[in-house]
N, C-alpha and C positions, 0 to 999 in steps of 0.2 A: 135272454140270459138273466138269471137270477144270481146276484152277488158280485160285488166289485172288489173282491180280495185278490190274492195271488193267482188263484185258478181262473177267476173271471177275467182279469186283465190279460192273462196269457191266452185265453180263448180269443179275445178281441184281437190281440196281436197276430195270432196264428191264422185267423180268418181275414186278415187285412187284404191280402192279395186277391182272395176270392171276392171280397167286397168291392175292390177297385174294378174288377172285371164285371161287376154287375150280377154275380152269381148268388150273392146273399145280401140281405139288409139286416143290420144288427141293431137291436134295442137292448140296453142294459138297465135293469131295475135293481135298486138298492135302497135300503131304508136310511142310509147315511149318504151325504153328498161328497164323501171323501174316501180315499183308500188309506188305510193305516198300515205302517210298517211294524208288524207285531214283534219282530226280534228285539226292538229297542224299547219295548214297554217297561222293562225293569229300570232302565235309565230315566224314563219319563217319571215313573213312580217315585224316584228318589231325587228328582231335580237335577240330574246330571245332563239331561238333554231337554231342550225346550219343547213344550207340548206340541205346538203347531209345526215343528220342524219334521215330525215323522208322518205327517198326513199330506195328501195330495188331492186337490179337488178333482172329482170324477168328471165334471164338465170340461175342465181343462184337458183331461185325457181324451174324452170322447169327441169333443168338438172338432179338433183338427183331423180326426180320423173318420168323420162323417157318421159317427155312431149316435143314435138317439139315446139320451139318458133320461130316465124317469126316477125321481127321488120319491119312493113310496115303498110301502111294505106289502108283500104278498100275503094275503090272508088265507087263500084257498086256491087249489088247482083243480080244474074240472077236466079230467082227461078225455071224457067222451066228446066234449065240444072244443077241446084245445083252447081253453080260456083261463086266464089268471084273474082272480078277484083281488083287487087292491083296496086300500083304505079309501074313505070318502066316496064309496059306492062306485068306484071306477073299475073298468075291466079292460083286459088286453088280450087280443088273439095272438096265437103263435102257430107256425108251421113246424118248426123244430125248437125244442126247449133244452137249454143246457143249465143244469142246476149246480151252481158253485156257491152255495149259501153258507159255507163254512161250518162251524160247529157251535154247540152250546155247552154250558158247564154241566158236568155229570156229578150230582151230589150223592150218588150211590145210596139214597134213602137213609142217610145218616141223620138221626134226630137232631134238629136244631141247626144243621149246617147251613142250609139255605137262608135261614132267618138271621144268623149271627156272623157267618163267615164272609170274607171278601172274595168274590170271584176275581179272576185275573185273565180276562179275555179281550177286553176292549179298551179304547183310549179313556173312556169315562171311568172304567174300573181303576186304571192307573192313577187318574186325577183324584178319584175318591180315596184311594189308599193313601196317597201322599197327604191329603188333607187330614185324614184320620191319624196318621203317624205323627204329624206335627202337633195335632190336638193332644195326643197322649203325652208328648214332651212338654207342652204348655201346662197341662194339668199337673204333671209330675214336678214341674218347676215350682208350683204353688203348694204342693202337698207337704205336710209335716210328718206324717206317719211313714216310716221307711217301707212297711209292708204294702201300703197303698201305692207308694212310688214303684216298688218292685213289680206289682201287678200291672200298673200302667205301662211299664217299660219292658214287659215280657211279650215277645212277638213270636207267634207260632206259624210255621209254613207247612202245609200238608202236601206231600208229593215230592219225591226226590228225583224227578226227571229234570230235563234241561231247564224248564221254566222255574221250578222250585229252587234248584241250585243257584240260578242266576239272581233270583229275587233275594235269597239269603245273602249272597255275596254283595249285592248292591246295597242292601240295608246296612250290613256291617260297615261297608266303606263309608256310607253316608253318616252313620253314627260316630265312627271313629275319627273321621276327617272334619266333620262339620258340626254335628249336634253337641258333642262334648265341649266344643269351643263356644258355641252360641248359648249354651245353658250351663254356665259354671256352677250354678247352685245344685245341679243334678249329679250325684256321684256316678261315675262311669261303671262302678262295680255292680250297680243295680240293673244295668241293661243286659238283656239276654235275648238271643234268637234261637229257637228250637226248630229243627227240621225233622219231620216225621215221614218215614218211608216204610212201606209194607214189605218191600222186597229185601233180598239179602245184601244188596249194595245199591249205591246211588247210580243214576244214569244207566238204568237197565237197557240193554240193547246196544250200547256204545262200547268202545274198547275198555276192557277191564282195567288196563293200566291207567287210562284217563279217569276212570271212576275213582281209583285210589288217589290220584293226584288231586282231584276235586275234593274228595272227602278230607284229605290231609290239609289242603288249603283252608277249607271251611273251619276245621277244628283249630287250626293255627290262629285264625282271626277271632275265635271265640264262639263259633256256632256250635250248639249242642246237637249232635246228630244221633237220631234214634232209628235203628234198623229193625226190621221184623216187627214193627209196631203200626197200628192203624188208629185213626180217630174213630171212637165209638159213639161219642155224643158231644154236642156243643151246647153250652148254656151261656147265659149272660155272665161274663167274667171268668169263665173257666172252660177248659178243654179236657175231656176225659178220654183216655186211651183204652184200647181193648184189653190191656192187662190190669185195668182198674186204676192206673196212675192218673192223677189229676194235675193239670198245669194251670195255675191261676193266671189268666191272661185276658185282656180285652181285645186282642187282635189275633185273628186266625186268617191267613191268606190261603185260599183254596186253589191249588195248582195240580190236584191229584188225578184229574181225568176229564175227558170231554166226550160228548155224544153228538149224534147228528143234529142238524138244525130242526127247529120246530115251527110249525104254522099254527094259526088260530084254529084251523080245522085239521083233521087227520090227513096224512098223506094218502093219496089214492093208490099207492103201490106198496108192495111188501117191504118191510124194513129188515135189515140184517143186524150185524153186530153193533152194539151201542147205539141203536136207533138210527143207523145210517141207511141210505137207500141201497137196495140190492142192485147190482149191475152185472151184466154178463161179461165175457172176456173182452168185449169190445167197448165197454163202458156204457152200454145201453140199458136204460131202466124199462122202457116200454117203446112202442112204436113212436118215433119222433121225439123221444125224451132221453136225455143223457145226464150223467152226473160226474163231477170231478172233485178232486181234493177231499177235504174232510167230510163233505156231504155224502160221499160214496163209500160203500163197503166193497172195496176192490182188492183183488189179489192179482199178482203178476202171473206169468205163464208157468212158473214153478209152484203156484198155489200159495205163495207167501203173501201175507197182508202188506199192502203198501203203507209205509210209515206216514203218519199224519203230520207231515212237516211241509215246508214251502216247496222243496224239490219234488215231493210227491204230487203236490198240486200242479206244478209246472209240467211234469211228465204225463200225468193223466190228462191234462188239458190238451196237450199236443196230440195225443193218441185219439181223443174224442174228436178233435177238429178234423183230423185225417179221415176217420171213419164216417163222420157225418157227411163229408163231401163225397167220399167213396161210395157210400150207400145211395146217395142221390144220383150218382153217375153210373151205378152198376159195376163198380170196380171192387177188387178184393179189399177187405178190411184187415187191419193189423191188431195183434194182441200186444199187451204191454210187456216190454222187457225193462223192468225197473233197474236203474243203475244207481248205486249208492255213491254219490259224488262227495260225501264227507259230511262233516258237521263242525259247528263252532259252539263252544260253551264259554261265555264270558264270566270270569271270576274277579273282575276288577282290574285296576291298572296293572299292566304287565303280568297278569296272572290268569292267562287264558289257556284252554286246551282245545285242540282242533285236529281234525283228520281231513286231509286233502287227497282225494283219490287213493285212499288207503294209507297215505303217509302220515304218521302221527307227529304232531308238533305241539310244543307247550312253552310256557314262559313268555318272555318279551316278544320273540318271533311270532308266536301265535297271537299275541295281543295286537301287533301291527297288522297281521293278516286279518284279524277280526275287524279292525278299524277300516282298512282299505276295502275289504269285501263288502261291508255294509254300506260304505259310501258309494261303491260301484252299483250296488243293488237298489239304491234309492231311486224312486221314480221322479225324474225332473232334475235338471242341473241346479236350479235354485235350492232344492232340498239337499242336494249333495253338498253344496257350499255351506248351508246353514248347519247341517250335522257335523261337517268337518270343523267348523268354527267351535261348536259346542264341545267336541271331543278334545280339541287343542286347548281351549281355555280351561277345560276341566282338569288339566294337569297342574293348574296354578291357582284356581279360585275355588271357593266353597260351593257346595250344592245350594241350589235355590230352594228355600224353605217357605216361600210366600204361600199363604192360604188365600187364593183368589177364588172364592166360591160363595154361594149362599148356604150358610151352615145347615139350615133345616132341610135342604134338599141334598146336600153332599154327604152329610154325616148320618150315621144310624141313630135310632131313637136312644139307645143306651149311651151314645157319645154325648147326648144332650140331657141325659138323666139328671134331674136336680139333686138326687142323692149322691151320685158320683161326683158332681160338681161340688157339693157340700163337703164330701170327704176330702177332695183335693184342695179346696180353697179355704182351709182353716187359716187363722192368722199366721202370717209368715214368720218363721223363726228368725231371730236376730243374726246378722252376719258377723 
């Protein structure tokens, strides 16, 4: 098994009975030694939830289940010999391979995007973004020129899907509840958050009524929403849109798309949409090779693409586990009947929209559902308690704005640019 995310862990859970019966032996390979709960990354990025509270050690998950865990990165797959090449010259044989390696950021070949924008896929992405955001406020606190301050305090988010909307909502909540109180020298009127969406509305694919609620909420808290717009180019200190408009900003958060995972060597099988592995109706890539979740280009029995969300990973993982065992025993395999169980879009305290089995809810009720569902979905009782504590105390205390990092590793080169620092750190004006 490659990947310890939602899909990978669900494969392990689904094969547990077969493993106990001695029918399979499981080995999990992941480049990290922890599972991360991606839905709470916006809260981590803004200091509302403690960083370590959304991760769970994979050895703690694998050990009690009798699963061998290898913390390493797969560099290449040799299909002809059924061998994985790992870092440090190691190799691993497999009889059956399940690829649940998640996804990578899709930069869409936008000039300057990869060099200057902040991806938002991993825990380190969230930590790095928080360090950068706080750095911008620190520099703005010392800047004398209002235009320099305005540029430092302009934040752009590309992509109006669930992640982009949640990042905007979390940033505005952090700014309005915490940063304006901690930085009294910084005029709140200079702070702005821009959300760029190429489509005709936010949250494409979700209920239109909820898209309107989300857009209305974001606009009410001060987010500037741009529809039918795309990022055309990213340079140091500015973001250019496809209509020629330029937004002077040192911060661009990239949530606009994902593509399949990448290896150091090319995949030995054909790739489908957005660089994902092509699978048949049973989830099979090749003889003895299967793919689940974001790594797979999968359609349900009606031919509709499976959404790249956690419930898509769960459902594809369970079908693959059934078919893997059925094939080895000569039994009939199943095709995926994807069931949309709903969604949750966090918009801040008491401002959430959700759909539960087709039933739309919003406001305080949706926020309580958001909190309790995510607590239930966390891996491990300890993590449930820790996140519950964070959510509860967040009702009363400020966001954590500590910058605990090595600056030259966590911040981009332009964040440490002497010229930017000189602009921001002129003699402070008298109070």
